[in-house]
C-alpha positions in Angstrom: -46.6 -69.7 25.6 -50.3 -69.3 26.3 -51.5 -67.1 29.1 -54.8 -65.3 29.0 -58.0 -66.5 30.8 -61.5 -65.8 32.0 -64.4 -67.8 33.4 -67.1 -67.0 35.8 -67.9 -67.9 39.3 -69.7 -71.2 39.6 -68.1 -73.5 37.1 -67.7 -72.8 33.4 -70.8 -74.4 31.9 -73.4 -73.3 34.4 -72.1 -69.8 34.4 -72.0 -69.6 30.6 -75.5 -71.0 30.5 -77.2 -68.4 32.6 -76.0 -64.8 32.8 -78.2 -63.7 35.7 -76.7 -66.1 38.1 -73.3 -64.7 37.1 -74.5 -61.3 38.3 -74.9 -62.7 41.7 -71.7 -64.8 41.7 -69.0 -62.4 42.8 -67.4 -60.4 40.0 -65.4 -60.4 36.9 -62.5 -59.0 35.1 -61.1 -55.6 35.7 -61.4 -52.7 33.4 -58.7 -50.7 35.0 -57.8 -48.9 38.1 -56.1 -45.5 38.3 -52.8 -47.3 38.8 -53.0 -50.1 36.2 -50.7 -49.6 33.3 -50.3 -45.8 33.5 -48.9 -43.1 35.7 -48.9 -39.4 35.7 -45.3 -39.0 34.5 -44.9 -41.8 32.1 -42.5 -41.1 29.2 -43.9 -38.7 26.5 -46.2 -40.3 24.0 -44.9 -41.3 20.5 -45.0 -38.5 17.9 -48.1 -38.3 15.8 -46.7 -39.2 12.4 -46.8 -42.9 11.4 -43.0 -42.8 10.8 -42.0 -40.1 13.1 -38.8 -41.1 15.0 -38.8 -41.3 18.8 -35.2 -41.2 20.0 -36.1 -41.8 23.6 -38.2 -44.8 22.8 -35.6 -46.3 20.5 -32.9 -45.8 23.1 -35.0 -47.5 25.7 -35.7 -50.4 23.3 -32.0 -50.8 22.6 -31.2 -50.9 26.3 -34.0 -53.4 27.0 -33.2 -55.7 24.1 -29.5 -55.9 25.0 -30.4 -57.9 28.1 -30.9 -61.7 28.0 -34.5 -62.9 27.3 -35.0 -64.4 30.7 -34.1 -61.1 32.3 -36.4 -59.2 30.0 -39.3 -61.4 30.9 -38.5 -61.0 34.6 -38.6 -57.2 34.2 -42.0 -57.4 32.6 -43.4 -59.8 35.2 -42.1 -57.5 38.0 -43.8 -54.5 36.3 -47.1 -56.5 36.4 -46.7 -57.0 40.1 -45.8 -53.3 40.5 -49.1 -52.5 38.9 -47.7 -50.7 35.9 -47.7 -53.3 33.1 -50.9 -54.9 31.8 -49.8 -57.0 28.8 -48.2 -60.3 27.8 -44.9 -61.2 29.4 -43.0 -62.0 26.2 -39.6 -60.4 26.6 -40.2 -58.2 23.6 -40.1 -54.4 23.9 -43.1 -52.2 22.9 -44.9 -49.1 23.8 -46.5 -50.5 26.9 -43.3 -51.8 28.3 -41.7 -48.4 27.7 -44.5 -46.6 29.4 -44.6 -49.1 32.3 -41.0 -48.7 33.1 -41.4 -44.9 33.0 -44.5 -45.1 35.2 -42.6 -47.2 37.8 -39.7 -44.7 37.7 -41.9 -41.7 38.1 -43.4 -43.3 41.2 -40.0 -43.3 42.9 -38.9 -46.7 41.7 -35.6 -45.4 40.3 -33.1 -43.7 42.6 -32.7 -40.8 40.3 -36.4 -40.5 39.8 -36.1 -39.8 36.0 -38.8 -41.4 33.9 -36.5 -42.4 31.0 -37.8 -45.9 30.3 -34.3 -47.2 30.7 -33.3 -49.3 33.8 -29.8 -49.2 35.0 -28.5 -52.1 37.1 -29.5 -50.7 40.5 -33.0 -49.7 39.2 -33.5 -53.1 37.6 -32.5 -54.9 40.8 -34.9 -52.7 42.8 -37.8 -53.4 40.4 -37.2 -57.2 40.5 -37.1 -57.1 44.3 -40.3 -55.1 44.4 -42.0 -57.6 42.1 -40.8 -60.6 44.0 -42.0 -59.0 47.3 -45.4 -58.4 45.9 -45.6 -61.9 44.5 -44.6 -63.4 47.9 -47.1 -61.2 49.7 -49.9 -62.6 47.6 -48.5 -66.1 48.0 -48.8 -66.5 44.3 -48.2 -70.1 43.4 -48.1 -71.4 39.9 -48.8 -75.2 39.7 -50.7 -77.8 37.8 -54.4 -78.3 38.8 -54.8 -82.0 39.5 -58.5 -81.9 38.6 -58.0 -80.5 35.1 -54.3 -80.8 34.2 -54.0 -77.1 33.3 -51.3 -74.9 34.9 -52.4 -71.7 36.7 -51.1 -69.2 39.2 -53.3 -68.7 42.3 -52.9 -65.9 44.9 -53.4 -68.2 47.8 -53.3 -65.4 50.4 -56.5 -64.0 48.9 -58.0 -67.3 47.7 -57.5 -69.4 50.7 -60.6 -71.7 50.3 -60.1 -74.6 47.9 -62.7 -77.2 46.9 -63.5 -79.6 44.1 -66.3 -78.8 41.7 -67.7 -80.7 38.8 -65.0 -81.0 36.2 -62.5 -78.7 38.1 -61.4 -76.9 41.1 -62.6 -73.8 42.9 -60.5 -71.2 44.8 -62.4 -68.6 46.8 -61.8 -65.8 49.2 -63.2 -66.3 52.7 -65.8 -63.6 52.2 -66.9 -65.1 48.8 -66.2 -61.9 46.9 -63.5 -63.4 44.6 -63.8 -66.8 42.9 -61.5 -68.6 40.6 -62.8 -71.8 38.9 -61.0 -74.2 36.6 -62.9 -76.6 34.3 -62.0 -79.3 31.8 -64.0 -81.1 29.2 -63.0 -84.4 27.6 -62.9 -84.5 23.8 -66.5 -84.5 22.5 -68.0 -83.5 25.8 -68.4 -79.8 24.9 -68.2 -77.6 21.8 -66.0 -74.5 21.8 -68.3 -72.6 19.5 -71.3 -73.3 21.7 -69.5 -72.3 24.9 -68.4 -69.1 23.3 -71.9 -68.3 22.2 -73.2 -68.9 25.7 -70.4 -66.9 27.3 -71.0 -63.9 24.9 -74.7 -63.8 25.5 -75.7 -60.5 27.2 -78.7 -60.0 29.6 -80.1 -56.9 31.4 -77.9 -58.0 34.4 -74.8 -59.0 32.4 -72.9 -56.7 30.0 -70.3 -58.2 27.7 -67.3 -55.9 27.3 -65.0 -58.0 25.1 -65.7 -61.1 23.0 -63.1 -62.9 20.8 -63.3 -66.3 19.2 -60.5 -68.1 17.4 -60.3 -71.7 16.3 -58.4 -72.8 19.4 -59.6 -70.5 22.1 -62.3 -68.0 23.2 -62.2 -65.1 25.5 -65.2 -63.2 27.0 -65.1 -60.4 29.6 -67.8 -58.3 31.1 -69.4 -57.0 34.2 -72.6 -57.1 36.2 -74.1 -54.5 38.5 -71.7 -55.5 41.3 -68.9 -57.4 39.7 -66.6 -58.2 36.8 -65.8 -61.5 35.0 -63.0 -62.9 32.8 -63.6 -66.1 30.8 -61.3 -68.1 28.7 -61.6 -71.6 27.2 -58.8 -73.2 25.1 -59.1 -76.2 22.8 -56.5 -78.9 22.4 -56.1 -82.6 21.6 -57.1 -83.4 25.2 -60.4 -81.5 24.9 -61.3 -78.1 26.3 -59.8 -76.4 29.4 -60.3 -73.0 30.9 -60.9 -71.0 34.0 -63.2 -68.4 35.3 -62.2 -65.4 37.4 -64.9 -63.3 39.0 -64.7 -60.7 41.6 -66.6 -57.9 43.4 -66.0 -54.4 42.1 -65.1 -53.4 45.6 -62.0 -55.6 45.3 -61.0 -54.2 41.9 -58.0 -52.2 43.3 -56.1 -55.4 44.2 -57.7 -57.8 41.6 -56.9 -55.6 38.6 -53.2 -56.4 39.0 -53.8 -60.1 39.9 -56.0 -60.7 36.8 -53.0 -59.9 34.6 -50.7 -62.2 36.7 -53.1 -65.1 36.6 -53.7 -64.7 32.9 -50.0 -64.6 32.2 -49.5 -67.9 34.1 -52.2 -69.9 32.3 -51.1 -72.9 30.4 -54.1 -75.0 29.3 -52.2 -78.0 27.9 -48.7 -78.2 29.3 -46.4 -80.4 27.2 -48.8 -80.5 24.3 -47.1 -79.7 21.0 -49.8 -80.3 18.4 -51.6 -78.0 17.8 -49.3 -75.3 19.2 -50.7 -73.5 22.2 -52.9 -70.5 21.5 -51.4 -67.0 21.7 -52.7 -64.8 24.6 -55.3 -62.1 24.1 -57.7 -59.8 26.1 -56.1 -58.9 29.4 -52.9 -60.0 27.8 -53.1 -58.1 24.6 -49.7 -58.1 22.9 -47.5 -55.1 23.6 -48.0 -52.5 20.8 -44.8 -51.6 18.9 -43.1 -54.8 20.1 -40.7 -56.3 17.5 -41.4 -59.9 16.6 -38.7 -62.2 17.9 -37.9 -63.5 14.4 -39.4 -61.3 11.7 -39.8 -62.9 8.3 -38.5 -61.3 5.2 -41.6 -62.6 3.2 -43.8 -59.9 1.7 -46.8 -61.1 3.7 -44.9 -61.0 7.1 -45.7 -57.3 7.8 -48.4 -56.2 10.2 -52.0 -56.3 9.0 -52.9 -52.8 7.8 -56.6 -53.4 7.2 -59.2 -56.0 6.6 -60.5 -56.6 3.1 -63.7 -58.3 2.1 -64.4 -60.4 -1.0 -67.4 -59.1 -3.0 -66.7 -60.9 -6.3 -64.2 -63.0 -8.2 -60.8 -61.5 -7.4 -62.5 -58.4 -6.2 -61.7 -57.1 -2.7 -63.1 -54.0 -1.1 -61.2 -52.3 1.7 -61.0 -49.2 3.8 -57.5 -48.5 2.6 -55.3 -46.2 4.6 -53.7 -43.4 2.6 -50.3 -44.6 3.9 -50.8 -47.9 2.0 -50.5 -47.1 -1.7 -49.2 -50.6 -2.5 -51.5 -53.1 -0.8 -50.7 -56.8 -0.8 -53.1 -59.7 -0.4 -51.8 -63.2 0.5 -48.3 -61.9 -0.2 -49.1 -60.8 -3.7 -49.5 -57.2 -5.0 -53.1 -56.1 -5.4 -54.1 -53.6 -8.1 -56.3 -50.6 -7.0 -59.1 -50.5 -9.6 -60.9 -47.4 -8.2 -61.4 -45.4 -5.0 -64.1 -43.6 -3.2 -62.1 -40.9 -1.4 -65.1 -39.6 0.5 -65.8 -43.0 2.0 -62.2 -44.1 2.2 -63.0 -47.2 0.1 -60.9 -48.9 -2.5 -61.8 -51.7 -4.9 -58.8 -54.0 -5.4 -58.1 -56.8 -7.8 -56.2 -59.7 -6.3 -54.4 -62.5 -8.0 -55.6 -65.1 -5.6 -58.9 -66.8 -6.1 -61.2 -66.6 -3.0 -63.6 -69.3 -1.9 -66.4 -67.1 -0.4 -68.2 -63.9 -1.3 -70.1 -61.6 1.1 -73.5 -60.2 0.1 -75.1 -56.9 1.2 -78.1 -56.9 3.4 -81.2 -55.6 1.7 -82.3 -53.5 4.7 -80.3 -51.0 6.7 -79.3 -51.9 10.3 -81.5 -51.0 13.2 -80.3 -49.3 16.4 -79.5 -51.9 19.1 -79.3 -54.7 16.5 -76.8 -57.4 17.5 -74.0 -57.8 15.1 -70.8 -59.8 14.5 -67.5 -58.2 13.3 -64.9 -60.4 11.7 -61.4 -58.8 11.4 -58.3 -60.2 9.7 -55.4 -60.8 12.0 -51.8 -62.0 11.7 -52.9 -65.5 12.8 -56.3 -65.7 11.2 -59.7 -64.0 11.6 -60.9 -62.7 14.9 -64.6 -62.7 15.7 -66.1 -59.9 17.9 -69.7 -59.3 18.9 -71.2 -55.8 19.2 -74.4 -53.8 18.4 -75.5 -51.0 16.2 -75.3 -47.7 18.0 -75.8 -44.1 17.1 -73.0 -43.2 14.8 -71.8 -46.7 14.0 -71.0 -50.1 15.7 -70.3 -50.5 19.4 -67.6 -53.1 19.8 -64.1 -53.7 21.2 -62.0 -53.7 18.1 -58.2 -54.1 17.6 -55.9 -52.3 15.2 -56.3 -54.0 11.8 -60.1 -54.1 12.0 -60.4 -51.1 9.7 -62.6 -52.4 6.9 -63.8 -55.4 8.9 -67.3 -56.5 7.8 -70.2 -55.8 10.2 -72.7 -58.7 9.8 -76.2 -59.2 11.1 -77.1 -62.4 12.8 -78.0 -64.0 9.5 -74.5 -63.3 8.2 -75.5 -60.5 5.8 -73.2 -57.5 5.3 -74.4 -54.3 6.9 -71.3 -52.2 6.3 -67.6 -51.9 7.0 -65.8 -50.5 10.1 -64.2 -47.2 9.3 -60.6 -46.5 10.2 -59.5 -47.1 13.8 -56.9 -45.3 15.8 -53.4 -46.9 15.4 -53.3 -47.5 19.2 -56.7 -47.7 20.8 -57.1 -47.0 24.5 -56.7 -50.0 26.7 -58.3 -50.6 30.1 -56.5 -53.3 32.2 -55.1 -54.6 29.0 -58.5 -54.9 27.3 -59.7 -52.9 24.4 -63.0 -51.6 25.7 -66.1 -51.4 23.5 -66.2 -48.1 21.6 -68.4 -46.7 18.9 -66.7 -46.9 15.5 -68.3 -45.2 12.4 -69.5 -47.4 9.6 -69.1 -47.3 5.9 -72.6 -48.2 4.9 -74.1 -50.3 2.2 -74.9 -47.3 0.1 -71.2 -46.4 -0.3 -70.4 -50.0 -1.1 -73.1 -50.1 -3.8 -71.9 -46.8 -5.2 -68.3 -48.2 -5.5 -69.4 -51.5 -7.0 -72.3 -50.5 -9.1 -74.2 -53.3 -10.8 -71.5 -55.8 -9.4 -72.7 -55.3 -5.8 -74.0 -58.7 -4.5 -77.2 -58.2 -2.4 -78.8 -60.8 -0.2 -82.5 -61.6 -0.6 -84.8 -59.6 1.6 -86.5 -61.2 4.6 -85.6 -62.5 8.0 -83.0 -65.1 8.3 -82.6 -67.6 11.2 -80.3 -66.1 13.9 -76.9 -67.8 13.9 -74.1 -67.9 16.5 -71.0 -65.8 16.0 -69.0 -69.0 15.4 -71.5 -70.2 12.8 -71.3 -66.9 11.0 -67.5 -66.9 11.1 -67.5 -70.4 9.7 -69.6 -69.4 6.8 -67.9 -66.1 5.8 -64.3 -66.3 7.1 -63.1 -67.2 3.6 -64.4 -63.8 2.4 -62.3 -61.9 4.9 -58.7 -61.2 3.9 -55.7 -59.4 5.5 -54.2 -56.5 3.7 -50.6 -55.6 4.2 -48.5 -52.8 2.8 -45.4 -53.4 0.9 -43.2 -52.2 -2.0 
């Protein structure tokens, strides 16, 4: 069930078209408050080893998953309203659910006060009551928007002013510091790729902190000198629908929690079954370590360990983790032809035939240069924008992006993202932009030798992130580990 979202303060298209006006329009998405998602006495972190057992976590998982799905979802939703949980309400148990329960307990939510991550019946009832009280205090109402047809939760106590705008509805606080806009486009009226490019455009007054594009939705978050914004647009058979949430930084303490609740309530196309609704992202990043509801036994069903790039017929280069001695591509075993241990690179031979090949840029990247990072995901490639910084690439990247190609705005390969932490730090459910080291073109050329494909020198026309993804997505493959 879909539920993320973000869109600026004065209607989707005008806001996306001009970033400076966004800086004046209230504010945007939250990047975290001292109480969002963590607490001083949350349960102890998972042991460092990739397979190290965590008995406390597994006991909490077993207790949580023994409850009916509706009750599990209700607990996660109550944790959102309690200010402890900043992820998707799915009913599946993961590290953030565990830590959120412990954080609530450590704040006095459990009678015994022990941060075990396990809720007994009295503690569960207390948590649900606290969540419901907070929801009622905000007068949070989930309903269909007559102007657009989408379903969204609105904190009506805060956003008491309601009016029609072109193509949607606006809810606003009396002082104008918080604005929530919905917007719908009929089929053919607007293009998802273009809207994403406009939303992800940065200006001196507008900083983009997260940008993601998939075939059926886009997400962009960021901030201005005085505010924050959260933008999401979804595509379906009925056209495009989305919403904008912007708010003043002075209201972040309350809004950081409400952003998660609003995002979790978002249903762009209620009742639509084809194509299936998009999965949530951004402020609703899936809970790490959560078990899939119905895991497949197929070899390709495991998590994405890294991203590989196609640099020749049946030739894939990857930043391969040492814990993955038996990589698989498209469900088939891939043979390791050679390694560069210093750079962490591996040249693989895959049985599948790939339809696209990346080529190395002739010139090295320049500091501050705008780039696009395309990472393989469980449901297809994800596209993130960033820039070249001292020490690597500055971008908000998810696990699985190790080895993702970093491309210039002409679609030429500048390098690969080096390994990422298994669980990157989250702020209000968002992976913030961090500087990740690059494996440069020199290391790729050394691994490939004369086989290395190189683009012609010279300036190419700048392309949008979506246009680049359309050209090279076929050269980006997911690597999984298996027997």
